[in-house]
C-alpha positions in Angstrom: 0.0 0.0 0.0 1.4 3.3 -1.0 1.5 6.3 1.4 0.0 9.6 0.4 2.5 12.4 -0.1 2.5 14.8 2.8 2.8 18.5 2.0 5.3 20.4 4.1 3.3 23.6 4.0 1.0 22.5 6.9 4.1 22.1 9.1 5.5 25.4 7.9 2.2 27.1 8.7 2.0 25.6 12.2 5.6 26.7 12.9 4.7 30.2 11.7 1.6 30.1 14.0 3.9 29.2 16.9 6.1 32.2 16.1 3.0 34.4 15.9 1.9 33.3 19.3 5.3 34.5 20.7 4.9 37.9 19.0 1.4 38.2 20.4 2.4 37.3 23.9 5.5 39.6 23.7 3.1 42.5 23.0 2.2 42.5 26.7 5.5 44.3 27.4 4.6 47.3 25.2 0.8 47.4 24.8 -2.1 47.6 27.2 -3.3 44.3 28.5 -6.5 44.3 26.4 -4.5 44.6 23.2 -2.7 41.4 24.1 -5.9 39.6 25.0 -7.4 40.6 21.6 -4.2 39.3 19.8 -4.4 36.0 21.7 -8.1 35.6 20.9 -7.4 36.3 17.2 -4.6 33.7 17.4 -6.9 31.1 18.9 -9.4 31.6 16.0 -6.6 31.4 13.4 -5.1 28.3 15.1 -8.5 26.6 15.1 -8.8 27.2 11.4 -5.2 26.0 10.9 -5.9 22.7 12.6 -9.0 22.2 10.5 -7.0 23.0 7.3 -3.9 21.0 8.2 -4.8 17.8 6.3 -7.2 18.9 3.6 -5.6 22.2 2.7 -2.1 22.4 4.0 -1.0 25.0 1.5 -3.4 27.5 3.0 -2.1 27.2 6.6 0.9 29.6 6.2 -1.5 32.3 5.0 -3.3 32.3 8.3 0.0 33.1 10.1 0.6 35.8 7.5 -2.9 37.3 8.3 -2.1 37.3 12.0 1.2 39.0 11.4 -0.4 41.6 9.1 -2.8 42.5 11.9 -0.1 42.5 14.5 2.5 44.6 12.8 0.5 47.8 12.0 -1.2 47.6 15.4 2.0 47.6 17.3 3.7 50.2 15.1 0.8 52.6 15.2 0.1 51.9 18.8 3.7 52.5 19.8 4.2 55.7 17.7 0.8 57.4 17.7 -0.7 56.2 21.0 2.4 56.3 23.1 2.5 52.6 24.2 5.6 51.5 26.0 
């Protein structure tokens, strides 16, 4: 019996999701607590989607981490410069 070929993109995406969690939790040092809570809630939603897509659509999983990063980056940059966080 032949094995199905496993796409590496699901693993790449999950690794990126782990990195995104560290970014989100690291925000607690520079942002108000509620911003960190919102980031973690967003991460939980993205992680739930990533686990659902891991087998049927592994090539989509890295995009979820990218979406999380694209929300995190401008929020932290604008918050730090315009709102005076940290």
